VEXZABA-422350 format. One record per residue (C-alpha): residue in one letter; x negated, z, y negated. Coordinates in steps of 0.05 Angstrom, whole numbers, padded with zeros to 5 digits, always signed. Last residue first. Layout:
VEXZABA-422350
aXZY ...
***
This chain:
VEXZABA-422350
t-01695-03504-02981 n-01697-03487-03053 s-01679-03421-03052 d-01742-03404-02997 q-01710-03370-02939 p-01746-03300-02912 t-01759-03312-02830 t-01709-03266-02791 i-01646-03308-02792 y-01683-03363-02777 l-01731-03338-02729 l-01664-03314-02690 l-01640-03385-02692 d-01690-03416-02671 n-01705-03372-02611 v-01635-03367-02591 a-01640-03449-02589 s-01699-03439-02553 i-01684-03400-02501 w-01629-03439-02488 r-01662-03507-02477 t-01726-03477-02438 e-01663-03456-02381 s-01657-03385-02356 g-01709-03346-02320 g-01665-03277-02325 q-01726-03242-02373 r-01729-03288-02419 l-01647-03300-02428 q-01642-03224-02429 s-01691-03215-02490 l-01655-03276-02522 t-01595-03243-02505 q-01620-03179-02546 k-01652-03209-02598 i-01583-03236-02620 s-01545-03179-02608 s-01595-03137-02648 v-01595-03199-02710 l-01515-03199-02706 d-01514-03118-02710 d-01568-03119-02774 t-01523-03166-02803 g-01546-03239-02817 l-01480-03262-02861 v-01427-03308-02839 m-01399-03357-02887 g-01456-03378-02931 d-01465-03442-02903 h-01536-03437-02881 l-01511-03372-02840 r-01452-03421-02817 a-01493-03472-02794 w-01541-03431-02760 t-01478-03396-02722 f-01446-03461-02702 a-01507-03481-02662 s-01529-03416-02629 l-01457-03420-02604 h-01459-03493-02591 e-01531-03474-02551 i-01507-03415-02517 t-01443-03439-02490 e-01475-03461-02421 k-01489-03390-02411 l-01415-03362-02418 n-01401-03404-02354 a-01468-03395-02319 t-01455-03314-02326 q-01491-03265-02382 r-01441-03204-02381 v-01442-03155-02436 i-01499-03185-02482 l-01469-03258-02479 s-01396-03222-02508 h-01435-03192-02556 w-01451-03263-02588 a-01395-03282-02598 k-01357-03222-02622 q-01405-03216-02679 v-01392-03303-02688 l-01320-03286-02682 m-01318-03237-02735 q-01361-03266-02783 c-01328-03325-02782 s-01255-03297-02790 s-01290-03252-02861 a-01295-03334-02875 e-01236-03371-02862 p-01237-03413-02809 l-01260-03491-02811 d-01236-03545-02824 l-01268-03612-02797 l-01314-03657-02818 r-01303-03730-02810 d-01335-03770-02758 s-01306-03718-02699 l-01341-03708-02640 g-01400-03663-02668 r-01346-03621-02711 m-01303-03612-02643 v-01358-03590-02602 q-01364-03541-02648 l-01296-03512-02653 n-01297-03512-02573 a-01358-03469-02580 i-01332-03415-02632 t-01267-03415-02594 y-01307-03403-02532 l-01342-03342-02557 a-01281-03319-02598 l-01244-03312-02531 h-01293-03276-02500 e-01300-03228-02538 s-01228-03219-02542 l-01232-03211-02464 l-01274-03166-02465 l-01241-03119-02520 d-01174-03106-02474 d-01141-03073-02524 d-01170-03106-02582 h-01115-03165-02574 y-01136-03216-02635 p-01181-03184-02687 f-01182-03246-02706 t-01110-03285-02727 n-01154-03337-02759 a-01186-03354-02698 i-01121-03361-02661 a-01100-03406-02718 l-01165-03445-02726 h-01157-03457-02648 s-01083-03494-02655 s-01111-03539-02702 h-01163-03569-02657 h-01123-03569-02610 g-01074-03618-02643 h-01054-03673-02591 g-01114-03700-02601 l-01194-03681-02616 i-01203-03668-02546 h-01182-03723-02511 a-01245-03765-02524 s-01276-03707-02483 w-01245-03728-02423 e-01276-03799-02417 e-01333-03776-02433 s-01345-03719-02390 k-01385-03666-02407 a-01341-03643-02468 w-01277-03640-02420 s-01313-03553-02394 y-01296-03535-02463 l-01214-03556-02465 i-01204-03518-02384 q-01250-03452-02418 l-01201-03467-02482 c-01143-03464-02441 f-01155-03415-02389 l-01179-03357-02449 h-01106-03372-02482 q-01079-03361-02411 r-01114-03295-02413 p-01094-03279-02483 s-01024-03289-02468 d-00964-03297-02519 s-00957-03379-02500 n-00921-03431-02522 i-00976-03465-02567 f-01024-03459-02503 t-00988-03494-02453 s-00962-03541-02499 h-01044-03562-02522 l-01048-03565-02446 a-00989-03612-02431 a-01014-03651-02483 s-01092-03664-02464 f-01060-03668-02381 g-01013-03720-02402 s-01062-03759-02451 l-01122-03763-02389 l-01065-03771-02341 h-01038-03833-02381 a-01107-03857-02382 p-01130-03856-02308 m-01174-03821-02281 y-01238-03858-02263 g-01293-03808-02278 d-01287-03753-02246 g-01321-03692-02268 s-01275-03665-02317 i-01226-03651-02250 v-01280-03630-02208 k-01306-03575-02269 r-01233-03557-02287 c-01215-03539-02214 s-01199-03465-02220 h-01179-03464-02290 a-01131-03529-02263 a-01104-03480-02222 r-01093-03421-02265 l-01053-03465-02307 a-01008-03494-02249 a-01004-03420-02232 d-00978-03397-02295 r-00933-03457-02294 l-00898-03446-02218 a-00891-03375-02256 a-00857-03386-02314 p-00803-03440-02280 k-00807-03511-02298 e-00779-03531-02357 l-00830-03529-02407 a-00876-03578-02365 l-00937-03543-02339 s-00912-03572-02269 s-00919-03645-02278 v-00983-03641-02320 i-01010-03595-02255 v-00979-03647-02199 e-01013-03721-02236 v-01075-03677-02228 m-01068-03654-02162 a-01052-03731-02144 p-01106-03760-02193 t-01168-03713-02164 r-01151-03737-02090 s-01193-03793-02089 q-01257-03747-02114 n-01253-03703-02053 f-01252-03633-02048 k-01291-03574-02087 v-01275-03495-02103 r-01311-03440-02116 p-01295-03384-02126 l-01225-03384-02090 q-01171-03347-02117 s-01145-03407-02156 l-01129-03452-02098 a-01095-03393-02066 i-01057-03392-02140 m-01047-03462-02126 a-01023-03460-02061 d-00972-03410-02079 i-00942-03437-02134 v-00932-03501-02096 a-00891-03462-02039 t-00860-03426-02077 h-00827-03490-02118 d-00811-03523-02057 v-00788-03595-02058 n-00816-03625-02124 h-00889-03622-02098 y-00883-03588-02024 h-00928-03645-01984 m-00970-03663-02050 i-00987-03579-02047 y-01001-03578-01985 d-01048-03647-01986 i-01082-03608-02042 l-01091-03544-02001 w-01125-03595-01951 g-01172-03620-01989 c-01200-03551-02007 d-01272-03555-01988 t-01300-03485-02002 p-01362-03476-02032 q-01411-03420-02005 q-01393-03344-02018 i-01310-03334-01987 s-01299-03264-01991 l-01231-03263-02024 w-01205-03210-02070 s-01200-03243-02119 p-01191-03217-02191 g-01140-03192-02217 q-01071-03203-02197 q-01045-03187-02265 w-01036-03266-02286 a-00986-03281-02240 p-00943-03216-02245 g-00937-03233-02316 a-00898-03297-02314 n-00827-03269-02298 s-00772-03321-02271 q-00808-03345-02218 n-00835-03275-02191 i-00891-03281-02143 p-00901-03214-02097 g-00967-03173-02101 g-01030-03163-02139 g-01064-03225-02104 a-01103-03234-02038 v-01049-03195-01987 i-00999-03229-02016 v-01026-03302-02023 t-01035-03295-01949 f-00970-03283-01928 h-00954-03341-01974 l-00998-03374-01939 v-00980-03354-01875 a-00910-03366-01880 r-00915-03437-01909 a-00960-03468-01850 d-00902-03441-01805 n-00851-03487-01848 w-00907-03549-01838 i-00916-03531-01768 a-00843-03535-01752 d-00829-03601-01793 q-00883-03632-01758 a-00868-03618-01688 d-00858-03694-01663 q-00915-03717-01715 n-00968-03686-01682 q-01032-03701-01720 g-01011-03691-01795 a-00984-03628-01783 t-01053-03607-01736 r-01093-03608-01804 v-01047-03566-01842 f-01034-03518-01782 t-01108-03513-01784 q-01115-03499-01859 c-01069-03443-01852 v-01103-03408-01795 e-01171-03417-01833 l-01123-03390-01900 g-01098-03335-01866 w-01162-03304-01843 e-01196-03295-01903 a-01136-03264-01921 v-01142-03214-01862 r-01213-03201-01884 r-01206-03132-01849 y-01227-03097-01915 k-01172-03132-01953 a-01119-03122-01905 i-01126-03046-01914 q-01135-03038-01984 r-01069-03083-01991 y-01040-03023-01950 e-01046-02969-02014 e-01038-03030-02052 l-00960-03040-02035 e-00950-03106-02033 l-00972-03107-01969 v-00907-03069-01940 t-00869-03135-01964 g-00919-03175-01934 l-00916-03143-01863 p-00843-03166-01873 e-00854-03235-01877 l-00913-03245-01830 l-00891-03215-01765 r-00848-03279-01744 l-00905-03314-01754 v-00953-03272-01705 i-00892-03261-01650 a-00906-03344-01646 s-00977-03320-01642 q-00970-03274-01582 e-00921-03328-01550 r-00975-03390-01557 s-01026-03349-01530 e-01090-03337-01585 q-01077-03274-01617 k-01141-03243-01644 m-01121-03240-01719 m-01055-03201-01706 h-01092-03148-01670 e-01135-03127-01719 l-01077-03123-01765 l-01035-03084-01721 i-01089-03035-01706 g-01104-03025-01788 l-01031-03022-01797 a-01021-02962-01760 t-01088-02919-01779 t-01046-02936-01846 s-00983-02911-01828 s-01011-02847-01798 k-00959-02814-01753 t-00910-02756-01757 v-00867-02752-01702 k-00920-02749-01650 l-00896-02764-01587 i-00917-02841-01585 a-01000-02828-01600 e-00979-02783-01542 r-00959-02835-01500 e-01027-02875-01515 t-01020-02946-01537 f-01029-03015-01499 k-01033-03062-01536 g-00995-03131-01516 l-00980-03169-01584 l-00903-03143-01582 m-00950-03063-01571 s-00980-03076-01638 s-00915-03097-01667 a-00887-03033-01642 m-00949-02993-01669 f-00941-03016-01737 c-00854-03007-01732 n-00854-02925-01716 a-00914-02930-01778 l-00868-02955-01816 v-00808-02913-01797 n-00865-02850-01808 k-00880-02873-01868 p-00806-02879-01904 p-00767-02944-01909 l-00787-02992-01958 p-00744-03015-02006 d-00756-03085-02001 v-00756-03100-01924 l-00793-03087-01876 i-00736-03050-01826 r-00689-03116-01821 e-00758-03157-01794 i-00778-03096-01751 a-00711-03087-01717 d-00703-03168-01703 l-00767-03163-01667 a-00758-03099-01629 r-00684-03130-01604 d-00728-03187-01584 r-00776-03145-01548 w-00726-03097-01519 f-00712-03141-01449 s-00790-03154-01432 s-00809-03081-01444 y-00758-03048-01402 r-00813-03036-01337 s-00876-03045-01380 d-00869-02984-01404 n-00890-02984-01487 l-00842-03027-01511 r-00786-02972-01491 h-00823-02922-01501 l-00835-02952-01579 l-00764-02969-01593 p-00752-02891-01574 h-00787-02885-01648 s-00764-02942-01694 m-00690-02934-01663 w-00682-02875-01727 c-00695-02920-01776 l-00651-02969-01752 f-00584-02935-01741 t-00555-02936-01807 d-00562-03022-01798 p-00529-03026-01721 i-00583-03052-01672 n-00574-03121-01647 p-00562-03130-01576 q-00490-03122-01575 h-00469-03148-01509 l-00517-03092-01472 c-00503-03118-01388 t-00576-03141-01372 p-00610-03076-01386 s-00571-03040-01331 d-00620-02980-01317 l-00558-02937-01300 v-00579-02883-01359 v-00609-02937-01410 e-00562-02993-01406 f-00501-02951-01403 v-00519-02899-01463 l-00535-02963-01498 y-00473-02999-01494 c-00432-02922-01517 i-00484-02926-01566 f-00475-02985-01593 s-00400-02986-01594 i-00404-02926-01631 e-00444-02957-01685 h-00407-03022-01683 d-00333-02986-01692 s-00274-03031-01662 h-00255-02974-01605 h-00228-02973-01539 v-00273-02953-01487 w-00280-02999-01427 i-00365-02994-01419 l-00365-02919-01431 k-00323-02907-01366 r-00391-02924-01330 i-00433-02864-01357 d-00366-02828-01334 g-00367-02851-01264 e-00446-02854-01263 r-00445-02764-01279 d-00462-02738-01215 a-00512-02792-01195 v-00531-02798-01258 p-00567-02718-01258 f-00607-02730-01327 p-00688-02728-01333 s-00693-02788-01284 e-00736-02806-01223 e-00740-02866-01181 s-00774-02915-01240 n-00824-02850-01243 l-00831-02806-01310 f-00859-02801-01370 s-00820-02859-01401 k-00747-02828-01379 r-00776-02770-01421 e-00768-02807-01494 m-00708-02856-01465 y-00664-02792-01452 l-00689-02752-01505 h-00676-02797-01565 l-00611-02830-01530 f-00573-02751-01529 a-00597-02747-01592 k-00559-02804-01620 g-00504-02796-01578 c-00500-02723-01590 a-00505-02743-01669 i-00466-02806-01666 a-00398-02769-01629 r-00400-02711-01671 e-00398-02756-01735 r-00336-02804-01694 r-00306-02733-01687 p-00248-02735-01737 p-00228-02799-01703 v-00220-02788-01636 l-00262-02851-01600 m-00211-02880-01535 l-00226-02873-01460 q-00195-02903-01403 e-00157-02881-01352 h-00104-02938-01365 h-00056-02879-01394 t-00106-02864-01445 n-00168-02807-01440 e-00195-02773-01495 f-00265-02788-01534 c-00305-02738-01561 s-00311-02689-01506 l-00367-02744-01475 f-00408-02737-01539 t-00405-02651-01519 d-00416-02670-01450 f-00474-02720-01458 l-00503-02673-01497 q-00505-02606-01454 l-00525-02652-01401 l-00588-02662-01442 p-00599-02597-01461 t-00595-02578-01386 s-00647-02620-01370 i-00698-02616-01424 e-00754-02579-01393 l-00819-02573-01438 e-00883-02606-01414 p-00868-02662-01443 p-00871-02640-01517 w-00805-02659-01550 e-00837-02674-01631 v-00775-02668-01681 e-00745-02706-01724 p-00704-02745-01682 v-00670-02677-01649 f-00640-02650-01719 s-00580-02687-01704 a-00569-02658-01641 a-00565-02588-01673 t-00515-02591-01722 t-00477-02625-01669 i-00493-02564-01625 i-00464-02518-01677 e-00408-02559-01687 p-00384-02560-01612 d-00391-02487-01603 s-00412-02484-01524 s-00481-02441-01556 s-00533-02422-01504 e-00565-02488-01487 i-00559-02534-01551 i-00582-02471-01592 w-00639-02451-01541 r-00666-02533-01535 i-00664-02535-01626 c-00705-02474-01615 p-00760-02495-01567 a-00768-02571-01597 d-00787-02528-01664 t-00851-02552-01654 q-00924-02508-01657 q-00887-02482-01590 a-00898-02528-01543 i-00977-02537-01564 s-00983-02459-01551 v-00948-02457-01489 s-00989-02519-01460 p-01058-02482-01471 t-01040-02416-01447 l-01093-02385-01400 r-01157-02427-01427 r-01133-02411-01492 s-01121-02328-01473 f-01190-02328-01438 t-01227-02353-01499 n-01200-02307-01549 l-01208-02240-01498 t-01276-02261-01488 d-01279-02266-01569 i-01246-02199-01577 i-01293-02166-01520 k-01358-02208-01552 f-01351-02172-01622 p-01322-02105-01587 i-01402-02098-01566 y-01430-02123-01627 l-01396-02093-01672 v-01442-02025-01661 f-01504-02063-01666 s-01473-02099-01736 l-01468-02049-01769 c-01531-02021-01752 v-01564-02081-01779 d-01516-02083-01837 s-01533-02002-01860 f-01616-02020-01856 k-01599-02072-01908 r-01620-02146-01901 r-01578-02172-01846 c-01554-02236-01878 k-01523-02288-01829 q-01517-02238-01775 l-01476-02195-01822 s-01424-02261-01839 p-01418-02273-01770 y-01388-02197-01761 y-01340-02194-01818 r-01286-02249-01794 l-01280-02245-01723 v-01286-02168-01736 s-01235-02165-01790 r-01184-02212-01740 g-01194-02156-01684 l-01166-02097-01732 s-01114-02147-01747 r-01101-02146-01663 l-01119-02085-01652 t-01063-02053-01699 i-01016-02107-01672 s-01027-02074-01601 g-01021-02016-01616 p-00950-02025-01658 t-00929-02053-01585 q-00913-02134-01570 f-00895-02134-01496 p-00851-02205-01515 c-00923-02257-01513 d-00913-02296-01561 a-00972-02278-01592 a-01020-02296-01540 m-01089-02253-01513 l-01069-02185-01557 s-01002-02183-01528 a-01026-02185-01453 l-01077-02135-01475 v-01032-02087-01498 i-00981-02110-01431 t-01039-02079-01392 l-01069-02024-01424 y-00987-01997-01421 f-00978-02019-01347 t-01057-01985-01334 f-01034-01918-01364 g-00961-01916-01331 l-01005-01936-01259 t-01055-01877-01263 t-00999-01829-01294 s-00961-01848-01231 t-01022-01839-01184 i-01042-01776-01216 i-00973-01747-01209 i-00977-01764-01127 i-01045-01753-01124 s-01024-01676-01157 i-00969-01660-01099 a-01031-01668-01052 s-01077-01644-01080 s-01041-01566-01097 m-01044-01502-01132 t-01111-01525-01185 w-01089-01605-01183 m-01020-01583-01205 n-01049-01556-01269 a-01099-01624-01263 s-01033-01679-01262 l-01000-01634-01300 a-01051-01635-01356 i-01072-01707-01357 g-00993-01729-01356 f-00978-01688-01419 l-01032-01711-01451 l-01015-01789-01436 l-00946-01767-01459 s-00966-01745-01528 i-01005-01812-01544 q-00947-01847-01534 l-00898-01808-01568 l-00955-01816-01625 s-00962-01889-01622 p-00879-01888-01633 l-00899-01846-01691 f-00946-01897-01721 e-00897-01965-01733 l-00875-01915-01785 v-00937-01901-01816 s-00957-01971-01823 d-00885-02003-01847 f-00895-01949-01900 h-00959-01987-01923 w-00967-01955-01991 t-00977-02021-02023 r-00922-02053-01981 l-00868-02005-01991 g-00888-01994-02062 d-00869-02066-02070 l-00804-02055-02045 k-00788-02003-02088 m-00805-02038-02145 q-00767-02089-02131 r-00702-02050-02114 q-00716-02021-02184 r-00726-02099-02214 g-00652-02115-02177 r-00623-02064-02197 a-00634-02084-02265 d-00621-02143-02259 i-00549-02121-02228 t-00533-02083-02293 g-00536-02014-02275 r-00526-01953-02219 g-00571-01928-02166 f-00619-01965-02136 r-00614-01923-02060 k-00619-01963-02006 f-00706-01945-02003 n-00678-01867-02011 s-00644-01874-01947 l-00710-01900-01912 w-00748-01850-01936 q-00699-01801-01909 k-00699-01836-01846 g-00766-01839-01841 l-00779-01760-01854 v-00738-01744-01789 a-00778-01796-01756 g-00843-01765-01778 l-00819-01692-01765 a-00801-01722-01688 a-00880-01760-01693 l-00901-01694-01706 l-00863-01641-01651 s-00876-01700-01601 a-00950-01694-01623 c-00947-01618-01618 l-00920-01620-01554 s-00979-01663-01521 a-01024-01615-01567 y-01001-01562-01525 i-01007-01593-01465 l-01073-01614-01477 s-01092-01546-01500 q-01074-01512-01438 i-01107-01550-01375 w-01167-01546-01424 i-01159-01455-01416 v-01129-01468-01355 l-01203-01509-01339 s-01236-01453-01372 s-01217-01401-01326 p-01164-01348-01356 g-01189-01279-01369 p-01223-01230-01310 g-01182-01162-01295 p-01195-01098-01337 a-01250-01054-01307 y-01258-00998-01254 p-01328-01005-01219 q-01327-01036-01155 d-01362-00998-01102 f-01321-00981-01053 q-01350-00952-00997 p-01308-00963-00929 v-01244-00919-00919 f-01248-00885-00862 s-01289-00830-00873 s-01278-00838-00949 n-01213-00796-00945 a-01168-00785-01005 t-01226-00817-01058 q-01235-00879-01027 l-01151-00888-01011 l-01157-00865-01090 m-01206-00922-01114 g-01181-00981-01070 l-01104-00972-01096 l-01139-00972-01170 v-01175-01037-01155 n-01115-01070-01124 t-01071-01047-01188 t-01120-01076-01227 h-01122-01147-01198 f-01053-01146-01186 p-01041-01156-01263 d-01082-01220-01269 p-01104-01221-01350 n-01049-01271-01380 l-01068-01338-01403 n-01045-01369-01334 s-00975-01332-01349 q-00953-01385-01400 m-00946-01436-01344 n-00875-01439-01337 v-00867-01430-01400 i-00910-01481-01413 f-00870-01530-01376 s-00803-01520-01393 t-00840-01538-01471 n-00855-01602-01460 v-00791-01612-01427 a-00753-01597-01487 s-00803-01633-01526 f-00797-01702-01493 l-00723-01695-01498 g-00732-01690-01568 a-00785-01725-01574 f-00749-01789-01541 i-00685-01769-01592 l-00722-01772-01657 v-00768-01832-01639 i-00707-01878-01613 d-00671-01854-01679 m-00733-01870-01721 d-00736-01946-01688 s-00658-01969-01688 q-00672-01936-01767 y-00735-01978-01776 k-00702-02047-01742 e-00636-02042-01780 l-00665-02019-01855 f-00701-02088-01846 e-00650-02131-01826 g-00597-02100-01875 d-00665-02108-01941 y-00679-02185-01920 d-00596-02196-01914 t-00578-02164-01985 a-00644-02179-02019 e-00631-02257-02007 r-00552-02237-02036 t-00580-02202-02085 y-00643-02256-02108 t-00587-02312-02109 a-00540-02266-02155 w-00604-02260-02207 f-00612-02324-02208 r-00545-02362-02214 s-00540-02302-02272 k-00603-02321-02306 a-00592-02390-02297 d-00523-02372-02338 d-00558-02334-02391 a-00607-02391-02400 q-00546-02440-02411 s-00510-02396-02455 q-00576-02384-02506 s-00573-02465-02511 p-00496-02464-02524 r-00511-02405-02589 p-00485-02341-02561 s-00428-02311-02596 q-00445-02266-02657 m-00389-02299-02699 a-00344-02298-02643 e-00341-02219-02632 e-00344-02211-02703 l-00276-02261-02697 t-00254-02215-02643 n-00264-02164-02681 l-00227-02186-02747 n-00161-02202-02702 q-00130-02253-02653 p-00196-02299-02672 l-00162-02365-02639 k-00221-02430-02658 l-00278-02380-02640 v-00243-02361-02573 e-00231-02421-02548 a-00305-02445-02572 g-00332-02392-02533 d-00303-02420-02467 g-00359-02424-02417 d-00332-02363-02369 a-00384-02318-02411 l-00353-02329-02466 l-00288-02322-02436 q-00307-02253-02408 i-00331-02235-02479 g-00261-02254-02516 v-00220-02215-02464 d-00261-02154-02465 q-00252-02160-02543 s-00179-02166-02539 p-00182-02109-02493 m-00217-02066-02544 
***
């Protein structure tokens, strides 16, 4: 039997493998064979951890629950016992008031005897003999009240005894496994909630309070029958007690943080919430008579509760704002504790919390400073030296002290200070001479000296340590928003922003701080209440910053904008923030600024290099805003995933300055050339002077070389595609550039796997057909064979159906152009490929009829007619339907007559029966 226990214990500990390997007897072997699998063992471990955690949390909760109600029941029992004794003694003394007056009968009999003995001397006694009168109604009411008071106190005592028994029953969970006892405990806890156990126990003190009120009323009335003077004292005391109780109940109803909470106030608050929630619904739908009556009954309570709520909001607005944060909790911990570890824990949480201006923090500041100073010890030269084990404490308390001091100082006048500077000036000055080699400790010591003594010029290490950047983003706002310190903190703030806004980006609240700080550097005034918030909207702050960036005119602020472009570019790589820049047309602003710089560079020879560098920074920022993210020179993907242009420019744009920019950075900076070419490709309608075309083509041919970075080749192809009409319209292009561009285009085509790059190449080649000089090179450098290769590989990238259809359209158009230019019969794609190409091409015209696509209609119609005639394409119903829809759209859109005629002739050829001899 012991061996079995050991085996089970080993399995529970996760060492079941050893039990399996070393069975000592048959029982152990059976135990090992029935041992749970690893997955089951893991599930058991998770179950054990859960119930262990449940037991620990339940123990803490039940301990607090039982302690509260046990102490309440003890108080009720003691008070009920003492009060019942006092009440009983008064009942005994007043008991005689209920019996007939014994002296009444005696007086009547004596009078009758005297009248019988000597009637001549005793006046006639006409009152007959009768028993004395009973107690008056006032006496009965007094006795009823005092007995009701006694009964209420005894009922409270009985309830307290039963309550203690109920609590004892709740503590008993019996024996069994930990999960069985846990389920039993949860069942009892659910029962307490279902049967409103807490409401029953909380009613017992209310019963005692009612008993005390009844006793006071009865005692006052009884004493009034004996002595009105003494009764006034009792009535006054009772009235004062009742008024005090009513006052604290009303105070508890108006303020949730009022410490005078009673069961009555808690019940009334619950009823008040129900009235406030239920009464408006009755007002909206008063269809039944019962609803009308209930609405009438609840009208006065509703108005009373609503008035109390209004008065409460006016009475305590500032307290409610302060209590919404964790700041009061942290302040209490720092003020009440003398343990450095506890203070350090609280100090580390200080920068994460919003501190309302009305919250007094002078004592926490002093405590934090003393704790920070205690981390150093005096040397024999009366200098301070950091105690190494206390480094983390010094950093936490120093950061908390600086955070609170700089935040609160911004709300005070220059003469005021939230910290007793005069009393601690000597200790503060010692921090300058601290022996240390730690940059973080050094920064805190110098910063304490600077901000507390208002000596900003003495800080010898202005750079913020990397580990402090996120924390300092909030205090920076207070310094920049204060005219007394903003000029001294400008360079430090710019340095911090440039180091914070890097990949990976910090949390959003830190981003918001950086955006707000940047706006302040550009002269934007910010409300202090907005700075105080710990959780700020980064998108709102970025929108404000971008607006101010585009409005700067002074040289100083323009220099700040240029420094902010690179860090902001990192932020705008995220889609969430790039959308904000799009709606504010930041990319258009960037192009205008860059154009100004490029034109100024040619006029200002002295600062030419600096101006070109500024133009490069602005254009790179613009490309990030208008594109789909950063340019990775080793990966061609991102450059082709940027989607449509975000530029809102509709009119033809003179891009001569962009060509000049490309010429300047060609063979110098590939990234700058990539930016310019992408910007060129983003412009919807490009134009520039024809004199710049040969130089541009030469740069494109050079950039398309296979040894160049992939991003540069991609950008060059995009630029060539955007400028294809301008380039093909140049009739004075040198022959070597014509041949070189054709060869570079073919090399790009056959070495690329990107469907979009293939489409760009096809569209560039098709644009050459309109130029006599360029069309001569369409047949050269293997373009026809590459078109056949694409045609015979359809279906081709059907994951993007529209792109596939556009490829089919331009493949057919180029093949037809080549057949027209060639003096010999060129090969055609296979019949099945021709059928698919024609069908996709016509469908692309239905989906999207643009000017670029419409220009291919004549070649597409001619190719389709020829292939129908050759029998390589069949006039299917689907093809006829596509041609009909295309013809209808052309007529409705007012297209050129020759396009409509070409499609109409083709449709007639398909739909008209042909003679076999024709």
